[in-house]
C-alpha positions as a Python dict, from the first residue, in 0.01 Angstrom:
ca = {
    (1, 'M'): (0, 0, 0),
    (2, 'A'): (71, -19, 399),
    (3, 'E'): (23, -151, 741),
    (4, 'L'): (-106, 104, 1029),
    (5, 'D'): (-36, 4, 1378),
    (6, 'I'): (-178, 239, 1637),
    (7, 'T'): (-32, 174, 1986),
    (8, 'A'): (-167, 295, 2332),
    (9, 'V'): (-264, 625, 2189),
    (10, 'H'): (-410, 897, 2431),
    (11, 'K'): (-574, 1224, 2338),
    (12, 'S'): (-710, 1482, 2561),
    (13, 'F'): (-849, 1855, 2493),
    (14, 'G'): (-837, 2020, 2825),
    (15, 'G'): (-974, 1814, 3062),
    (16, 'V'): (-1191, 1594, 2800),
    (17, 'R'): (-1034, 1291, 2722),
    (18, 'A'): (-1108, 1192, 2335),
    (19, 'L'): (-870, 867, 2307),
    (20, 'C'): (-808, 645, 2611),
    (21, 'G'): (-496, 408, 2495),
    (22, 'V'): (-624, 316, 2142),
    (23, 'D'): (-478, -14, 2016),
    (24, 'L'): (-543, -73, 1645),
    (25, 'K'): (-381, -260, 1365),
    (26, 'V'): (-463, -210, 1008),
    (27, 'R'): (-348, -473, 772),
    (28, 'S'): (-217, -372, 434),
    (29, 'G'): (-470, -389, 153),
    (30, 'T'): (-770, -432, 391),
    (31, 'L'): (-1063, -174, 492),
    (32, 'T'): (-1108, -140, 876),
    (33, 'A'): (-1418, 44, 975),
    (34, 'V'): (-1396, 244, 1300),
    (35, 'L'): (-1739, 243, 1424),
    (36, 'G'): (-1888, 426, 1716),
    (37, 'P'): (-2184, 686, 1792),
    (38, 'S'): (-2065, 1066, 1829),
    (39, 'G'): (-1844, 1162, 2062),
    (40, 'S'): (-1698, 810, 2102),
    (41, 'G'): (-1364, 957, 1956),
    (42, 'K'): (-1333, 817, 1580),
    (43, 'T'): (-1297, 1132, 1417),
    (44, 'T'): (-996, 1265, 1684),
    (45, 'L'): (-832, 917, 1575),
    (46, 'L'): (-853, 974, 1252),
    (47, 'R'): (-724, 1317, 1277),
    (48, 'C'): (-439, 1185, 1429),
    (49, 'I'): (-327, 932, 1205),
    (50, 'A'): (-366, 1212, 957),
    (51, 'G'): (-128, 1399, 1156),
    (52, 'F'): (-405, 1698, 1199),
    (53, 'E'): (-342, 1605, 1580),
    (54, 'T'): (-89, 1521, 1795),
    (55, 'V'): (-94, 1243, 2043),
    (56, 'D'): (-24, 1297, 2405),
    (57, 'A'): (103, 946, 2477),
    (58, 'G'): (160, 635, 2260),
    (59, 'E'): (269, 579, 1890),
    (60, 'I'): (143, 550, 1528),
    (61, 'R'): (383, 372, 1272),
    (62, 'L'): (322, 329, 913),
    (63, 'D'): (497, 37, 758),
    (64, 'G'): (711, 4, 1071),
    (65, 'H'): (788, 387, 1041),
    (66, 'R'): (708, 598, 1350),
    (67, 'M'): (449, 891, 1250),
    (68, 'A'): (397, 1037, 1587),
    (69, 'D'): (444, 957, 1974),
    (70, 'P'): (451, 1243, 2242),
    (71, 'G'): (804, 1376, 2151),
    (72, 'R'): (780, 1382, 1738),
    (73, 'T'): (514, 1407, 1476),
    (74, 'V'): (564, 1381, 1118),
    (75, 'P'): (358, 1645, 959),
    (76, 'P'): (74, 1551, 719),
    (77, 'E'): (231, 1645, 416),
    (78, 'R'): (495, 1422, 476),
    (79, 'R'): (257, 1126, 580),
    (80, 'K'): (100, 1127, 237),
    (81, 'I'): (-176, 986, 369),
    (82, 'A'): (-520, 1044, 165),
    (83, 'V'): (-820, 1176, 355),
    (84, 'V'): (-1188, 1183, 179),
    (85, 'P'): (-1412, 1425, 382),
    (86, 'Q'): (-1789, 1395, 437),
    (87, 'E'): (-1853, 1659, 146),
    (88, 'G'): (-1599, 1533, -83),
    (89, 'G'): (-1429, 1886, -101),
    (90, 'L'): (-1354, 1892, -495),
    (91, 'F'): (-1260, 2222, -590),
    (92, 'P'): (-1543, 2366, -786),
    (93, 'H'): (-1347, 2563, -1063),
    (94, 'L'): (-1132, 2245, -1163),
    (95, 'T'): (-1328, 1959, -1440),
    (96, 'V'): (-1304, 1589, -1257),
    (97, 'R'): (-954, 1599, -1437),
    (98, 'G'): (-822, 1902, -1289),
    (99, 'N'): (-961, 1790, -958),
    (100, 'I'): (-785, 1437, -987),
    (101, 'A'): (-463, 1530, -1123),
    (102, 'Y'): (-408, 1807, -840),
    (103, 'G'): (-204, 1637, -649),
    (104, 'L'): (-10, 1411, -907),
    (105, 'D'): (333, 1460, -1046),
    (106, 'R'): (361, 1499, -1400),
    (107, 'H'): (478, 1139, -1449),
    (108, 'N'): (135, 1017, -1301),
    (109, 'R'): (-55, 1279, -1511),
    (110, 'R'): (83, 1136, -1838),
    (111, 'N'): (49, 763, -1765),
    (112, 'G'): (-352, 744, -1743),
    (113, 'R'): (-385, 734, -1378),
    (114, 'T'): (-663, 960, -1417),
    (115, 'E'): (-836, 760, -1650),
    (116, 'A'): (-759, 455, -1418),
    (117, 'V'): (-885, 582, -1090),
    (118, 'L'): (-1223, 678, -1273),
    (119, 'A'): (-1280, 356, -1410),
    (120, 'M'): (-1224, 197, -1051),
    (121, 'V'): (-1494, 440, -936),
    (122, 'G'): (-1726, 374, -1223),
    (123, 'L'): (-1694, 721, -1417),
    (124, 'S'): (-1506, 683, -1730),
    (125, 'G'): (-1579, 927, -1961),
    (126, 'F'): (-1657, 1196, -1691),
    (127, 'E'): (-1307, 1362, -1725),
    (128, 'N'): (-1415, 1700, -1848),
    (129, 'R'): (-1746, 1743, -1632),
    (130, 'M'): (-1740, 2017, -1355),
    (131, 'P'): (-1830, 1918, -986),
    (132, 'H'): (-2158, 2106, -1028),
    (133, 'Q'): (-2262, 1856, -1311),
    (134, 'L'): (-2217, 1575, -1105),
    (135, 'S'): (-2481, 1413, -871),
    (136, 'G'): (-2376, 1367, -472),
    (137, 'G'): (-2268, 1047, -539),
    (138, 'Q'): (-2086, 1123, -845),
    (139, 'Q'): (-1874, 1389, -645),
    (140, 'Q'): (-1825, 1113, -358),
    (141, 'R'): (-1687, 851, -620),
    (142, 'V'): (-1474, 1147, -791),
    (143, 'A'): (-1335, 1244, -436),
    (144, 'V'): (-1211, 885, -413),
    (145, 'A'): (-1079, 852, -727),
    (146, 'R'): (-852, 1178, -610),
    (147, 'A'): (-750, 1025, -311),
    (148, 'L'): (-650, 695, -485),
    (149, 'A'): (-470, 862, -747),
    (150, 'P'): (-105, 921, -634),
    (151, 'H'): (-126, 582, -449),
    (152, 'P'): (-134, 653, -104),
    (153, 'P'): (-4, 434, 177),
    (154, 'V'): (-358, 481, 356),
    (155, 'V'): (-675, 605, 280),
    (156, 'L'): (-890, 787, 581),
    (157, 'L'): (-1251, 788, 481),
    (158, 'D'): (-1457, 1028, 712),
    (159, 'E'): (-1817, 923, 692),
    (160, 'P'): (-1835, 981, 302),
    (161, 'F'): (-2192, 834, 268),
    (162, 'S'): (-2365, 1027, 538),
    (163, 'A'): (-2518, 1295, 316),
    (164, 'L'): (-2629, 1082, 38),
    (165, 'D'): (-2995, 961, 6),
    (166, 'A'): (-3044, 614, 143),
    (167, 'G'): (-3095, 432, -165),
    (168, 'L'): (-2792, 593, -337),
    (169, 'R'): (-2557, 527, -4),
    (170, 'A'): (-2569, 145, -36),
    (171, 'D'): (-2460, 150, -406),
    (172, 'V'): (-2170, 394, -388),
    (173, 'R'): (-2027, 254, -95),
    (174, 'Q'): (-2021, -52, -252),
    (175, 'D'): (-1858, 75, -556),
    (176, 'V'): (-1604, 248, -329),
    (177, 'R'): (-1523, -62, -155),
    (178, 'S'): (-1461, -233, -520),
    (179, 'A'): (-1214, 36, -603),
    (180, 'L'): (-1038, 39, -293),
    (181, 'R'): (-982, -352, -349),
    (182, 'A'): (-883, -321, -713),
    (183, 'D'): (-616, -56, -622),
    (184, 'G'): (-499, -242, -312),
    (185, 'A'): (-533, 34, -92),
    (186, 'T'): (-512, -4, 282),
    (187, 'A'): (-776, 213, 429),
    (188, 'V'): (-992, 329, 747),
    (189, 'L'): (-1336, 439, 712),
    (190, 'V'): (-1467, 647, 1022),
    (191, 'T'): (-1842, 588, 1074),
    (192, 'H'): (-2143, 579, 1303),
    (193, 'D'): (-2365, 367, 1065),
    (194, 'Q'): (-2359, -28, 1165),
    (195, 'A'): (-2493, -118, 837),
    (196, 'E'): (-2212, 40, 663),
    (197, 'A'): (-1921, -87, 880),
    (198, 'L'): (-2090, -453, 864),
    (199, 'S'): (-2140, -450, 490),
    (200, 'I'): (-1782, -351, 367),
    (201, 'A'): (-1493, -358, 603),
    (202, 'D'): (-1276, -653, 628),
    (203, 'E'): (-1230, -570, 1018),
    (204, 'V'): (-1486, -364, 1249),
    (205, 'A'): (-1307, -163, 1545),
    (206, 'V'): (-1600, -65, 1757),
    (207, 'M'): (-1530, 242, 1977),
    (208, 'H'): (-1696, 372, 2278),
    (209, 'D'): (-1592, 683, 2528),
    (210, 'G'): (-1251, 693, 2365),
    (211, 'R'): (-1163, 351, 2376),
    (212, 'I'): (-1191, 37, 2111),
    (213, 'V'): (-1407, -197, 2289),
    (214, 'Q'): (-1410, -461, 2032),
    (215, 'S'): (-1199, -514, 1715),
    (216, 'G'): (-1243, -834, 1473),
    (217, 'P'): (-1422, -936, 1137),
    (218, 'P'): (-1757, -815, 1072),
    (219, 'D'): (-1961, -1137, 1156),
    (220, 'L'): (-1790, -1192, 1480),
    (221, 'V'): (-1817, -860, 1627),
    (222, 'Y'): (-2213, -915, 1526),
    (223, 'S'): (-2256, -1249, 1681),
    (224, 'A'): (-2022, -1253, 1944),
    (225, 'P'): (-2004, -904, 2074),
    (226, 'A'): (-1778, -840, 2375),
    (227, 'D'): (-2014, -700, 2600),
    (228, 'P'): (-2364, -554, 2675),
    (229, 'W'): (-2293, -255, 2530),
    (230, 'V'): (-2150, -367, 2204),
    (231, 'A'): (-2441, -612, 2159),
    (232, 'G'): (-2711, -324, 2187),
    (233, 'F'): (-2530, -71, 1945),
    (234, 'V'): (-2425, -352, 1669),
    (235, 'G'): (-2740, -481, 1570),
    (236, 'E'): (-3104, -488, 1749),
    (237, 'A'): (-3060, -689, 2079),
    (238, 'V'): (-3289, -911, 2234),
    (239, 'W'): (-3249, -937, 2598),
    (240, 'L'): (-3404, -1209, 2801),
    (241, 'P'): (-3374, -1294, 3179),
    (242, 'A'): (-3230, -1647, 3255),
    (243, 'E'): (-3157, -1935, 3456),
    (244, 'M'): (-2838, -2117, 3339),
    (245, 'T'): (-2805, -2478, 3335),
    (246, 'G'): (-2482, -2624, 3218),
    (247, 'D'): (-2512, -2550, 2862),
    (248, 'R'): (-2864, -2420, 2840),
    (249, 'A'): (-3093, -2131, 2919),
    (250, 'H'): (-3399, -2120, 3098),
    (251, 'T'): (-3551, -1847, 2916),
    (252, 'P'): (-3912, -1680, 2844),
    (253, 'L'): (-3927, -1827, 2511),
    (254, 'G'): (-3825, -2176, 2678),
    (255, 'P'): (-3493, -2361, 2675),
    (256, 'V'): (-3211, -2246, 2485),
    (257, 'P'): (-2884, -2356, 2412),
    (258, 'V'): (-2603, -2102, 2511),
    (259, 'V'): (-2262, -1960, 2417),
    (260, 'T'): (-2114, -1863, 2754),
    (261, 'T'): (-1974, -1471, 2751),
    (262, 'G'): (-1744, -1359, 3039),
    (263, 'H'): (-1805, -1459, 3367),
    (264, 'C'): (-2148, -1666, 3387),
    (265, 'P'): (-2101, -1975, 3605),
    (266, 'P'): (-2340, -2264, 3547),
    (267, 'T'): (-2651, -2312, 3735),
    (268, 'T'): (-2719, -1930, 3808),
    (269, 'A'): (-2908, -1641, 3697),
    (270, 'G'): (-2811, -1438, 3409),
    (271, 'R'): (-2970, -1273, 3075),
    (272, 'V'): (-2905, -1385, 2743),
    (273, 'L'): (-2876, -1201, 2411),
    (274, 'L'): (-3069, -1312, 2099),
    (275, 'R'): (-3102, -1120, 1793),
    (276, 'P'): (-3409, -1034, 1621),
    (277, 'E'): (-3375, -1274, 1317),
    (278, 'Q'): (-3321, -1596, 1533),
    (279, 'I'): (-3676, -1555, 1656),
    (280, 'E'): (-3945, -1739, 1420),
    (281, 'V'): (-4295, -1606, 1419),
    (282, 'V'): (-4585, -1887, 1347),
    (283, 'A'): (-4887, -1945, 1455),
    (284, 'P'): (-5001, -1947, 1786),
    (285, 'I'): (-5120, -2307, 1783),
    (286, 'A'): (-4794, -2425, 1641),
    (287, 'P'): (-4588, -2721, 1841),
    (288, 'A'): (-4332, -2561, 2073),
    (289, 'A'): (-4405, -2198, 2017),
    (290, 'V'): (-4476, -1951, 2290),
    (291, 'K'): (-4742, -1708, 2253),
    (292, 'A'): (-4713, -1340, 2262),
    (293, 'T'): (-4865, -1027, 2163),
    (294, 'V'): (-4795, -778, 1835),
    (295, 'V'): (-4739, -459, 1981),
    (296, 'R'): (-4568, -250, 1675),
    (297, 'R'): (-4484, -341, 1314),
    (298, 'D'): (-4196, -162, 1135),
    (299, 'F'): (-4198, -264, 752),
    (300, 'Q'): (-3863, -215, 562),
    (301, 'G'): (-3916, -373, 232),
    (302, 'H'): (-3750, -635, 236),
    (303, 'D'): (-3810, -753, 577),
    (304, 'A'): (-4008, -604, 871),
    (305, 'L'): (-3940, -571, 1269),
    (306, 'L'): (-4193, -699, 1492),
    (307, 'T'): (-4209, -553, 1872),
    (308, 'L'): (-4404, -792, 2067),
    (309, 'R'): (-4481, -862, 2417),
    (310, 'L'): (-4478, -1213, 2609),
    (311, 'T'): (-4771, -1291, 2812),
    (312, 'D'): (-4536, -1236, 3135),
    (313, 'G'): (-4461, -874, 2984),
    (314, 'T'): (-4119, -943, 2828),
    (315, 'P'): (-4062, -750, 2550),
    (316, 'V'): (-3924, -927, 2216),
    (317, 'L'): (-3800, -798, 1873),
    (318, 'A'): (-3852, -1059, 1577),
    (319, 'R'): (-3747, -1016, 1248),
    (320, 'I'): (-3985, -1109, 950),
    (321, 'F'): (-3803, -1176, 614),
    (322, 'D'): (-4137, -1228, 435),
    (323, 'P'): (-4386, -981, 583),
    (324, 'A'): (-4695, -1125, 383),
    (325, 'S'): (-4671, -1472, 542),
    (326, 'L'): (-4857, -1364, 790),
    (327, 'P'): (-5109, -1066, 882),
    (328, 'H'): (-4894, -974, 1181),
    (329, 'V'): (-5201, -756, 1352),
    (330, 'I'): (-5117, -498, 1593),
    (331, 'G'): (-5273, -670, 1909),
    (332, 'G'): (-5277, -966, 1720),
    (333, 'E'): (-5142, -1291, 1888),
    (334, 'V'): (-4852, -1483, 1759),
    (335, 'G'): (-4628, -1769, 1835),
    (336, 'L'): (-4271, -1753, 1881),
    (337, 'R'): (-3961, -2000, 1833),
    (338, 'V'): (-3622, -1972, 1856),
    (339, 'H'): (-3328, -2048, 1661),
    (340, 'G'): (-2977, -2153, 1716),
    (341, 'A'): (-2789, -2034, 2039),
    (342, 'A'): (-2804, -1751, 2251),
    (343, 'R'): (-2500, -1578, 2414),
    (344, 'T'): (-2519, -1520, 2817),
    (345, 'F'): (-2418, -1247, 2980),
    (346, 'P'): (-2399, -1180, 3372),
    (347, 'V'): (-2716, -970, 3503),
    (348, 'P'): (-2577, -647, 3599),
    (349, 'P'): (-2484, -516, 3950),
    (350, 'R'): (-2812, -306, 4071),
    (351, 'T'): (-2746, 53, 4096),
    (352, 'P'): (-2776, 152, 4509),
    (353, 'Q'): (-3074, 373, 4545),
}
């Protein structure tokens, strides 16, 4: 286990700035997910941590030891940081045992470490299989076992579940998370999948345009986004115009208690953020319900996401956890009620015409 400290790191490729003053601390024995869209800089950050890229400014420290700054870079092989790529990267001519033992010294090859890490990823008894005899999910588990085998100070996971089927992906990532926790590993997961980051990480660092714009526990990043961009990227967002009066907002869905975010003084115009699960769908005649028309219904098995339109034209999203409870016919009328508090944000300035 090791603590990873990244301070004010910059990296450019020609005239393109990939990283702009990145600060990140990964505590020993924890998993931090670096979450961002394509082109946000998350893979460049991973490559700088691994030593595959040099930094233009700032520094990277591992357990207090400087790994990189503009004047010095410790090569990847001396950092001993393990990387799990998207496709696993197993050697096709070696057995599972051979793949895992490849990076081990003689002592660790003999002390049962191979069997131990295979047990962690749920593949005991697979030592003599060849990679082509494994499913995609099993290959990724072996890749993680190989990364864990030599007890690296940090494990870097570069979107390792992106090539897996949706149903398999959830199982594999939970197995991998359990293995990392069982081994006490310090890990950084790079991903563009919000559900993945929120479900398995101890901390989530959201990247945008080469910067980490918010970092914290998953529930806090989701429930208290730092700005409107984070709010819209990490989960679905319902934006409503509002008139603020003290600790309440008067919205098209009625009065809602608020938590202030940023500079949004009382008794002024602004907008509020709600999550779809905060909006309850009821019968149109239910007490205190605001009427809306169903525009779209996206059934997702365990729940459904409704796109609705209020009588004034305001669009709204609502998540239904019992899709069979109401018919929700497209074009039909329902009632809406809000649960919990909204977060306030200033109205963005208008772009000059």
